N, C-alpha and C positions, 0 to 999 in steps of 0.2 A: 512693706508697711511697718513703722516703728510705733510701738506701744509704749505711751507716754502718759505718766503717773506724776503730777505735779502734788506737792505737798503745801498745806496752807500754812498759816503761822501757827497755830495750835499744834500740828504734827510737829513740825519744826521744833517748837519747845519742848515737846515730849521726846524726841528723838534727841534734843541736847540734853535732857534730864536722865534720859538711858545711858546717853555718854559718859555723863560724871557718874553713876552708879558703876559703871562699867570699870572706870578708872579707878574708884576704888577699890572693887571686888578685884581687880587685877593686883593693884599694889599688895592688898594685904596675901595675894594669893603667891606673888612674887618673893615677899617675906617669908611667907609659911616656905616655898621652895627653897629657898637660900638657908634658913634654919636647918630643915631637914639634910641637906647638901653639907652645911657645916657639921651639924651632928653626925654624919657618915663618916667624914674625914677624922673629926677629932676621936670619934670612936675606933677607927682603923688605927690611928696614932697609937692611943691608948693600949689599945690591945696590943701591937706589936713589940710596945715598950715592956708590958709584963711579961710576953711570951721571950722576951730576950732575956728577963730577970729570974724567969723562973725556969728557963729553958726547955718548956712545953711548947706544943704545938695543939692549937685549938683550931681548926676549922669553921667551927658554929658560929663564932665571934665574928671571923673574916666577911661569910656569908651574910649574917645579919647586916653588917656594915655595908655590904655589896647591895643587897636587897633595898636598904634605907636609901641607898642612892640612885638605885633605879626607879624607886617610887619619887624619888624629888624630880627627876629629870620628866617622868612621866606627866607630875602635877605640874610642871611649867610649861606644856606645850598648850595646853587649853588657856591657862593666865596671857600666856604671850598672844594668841590669836584674840583674846578679849581687850587686851591692852591696845592692840592694832584697829582695832575694830573702834573704840573709844578715841582714838587718836584721828581717825580718818574723819569718823563723824562730826567732831569739834571743826577739823580745818575745813572740812566740807561745807558747813554751815556758815562757818566764819566767811570763807572766800567765795559762797554761793558756788562751788563747783560740783555740778553732778557725778563727775567723775569719780571724786573721792567720795562721795556717799555711795556709790555703786562698789567701789572698792571697799568700803567697809563695810558693806552688807556681804561680800565674799568672806573677809575676817570671820564676821559673826557665823557664817555657815561653816568655815572651818572650824569655830570654838564649837558649835554643837556636833559636829563630825566626830572631833578627837573625844569629845565627851559619851558619845555613842559608843565610839571602838572601846575605849576605856571602860565603861559599864557591861559593856558584852565581854570583855577580858575579865572583869571581876565575877560578874555572872558564871562563866564557865570556870574559873579559879575555885569559887565556892560550890560550883555541881562537884568538880574534881575533890575537894576536900571530903564533901559529904561521903562520895564513893569511896576513897581511901578510909573515912571513918567507920563506914560498914564492913569495908572488908576485914579492919583490925579488930572489930568486935566479933566477926565471926571467925576469924583466927583465934581467938580468945575463948572461945567455947571448946569445950572438950568431947 
């Protein structure tokens, strides 16, 4: 037995509006992600030029550039899934295609799953940072 949910006109309008906002947020997110990636590449190029001119080696600046690039890549993942959700919803409504709407909700699930995983990672990094902070404070005491 197949469960069937039918969307009325108002629900389709709300879903279409959500897809428009999802497109807007995805485009802004894509711009931010690309900006971060360009900044990381620019930073790496400037740092390597300065290192050649000064003859010194500084790994901190290279690490900062790599971290910025990793953040840009992680930021891109949920934005990509949100954009795919918006495209599939718009097409599904336009062509009255239930399969496209179903695929859209799959992308929305992937978006939220990615956000959840990134949130867990951020919480763990904050806890780890707090532990290192406490350890550093304890080691400063005489």
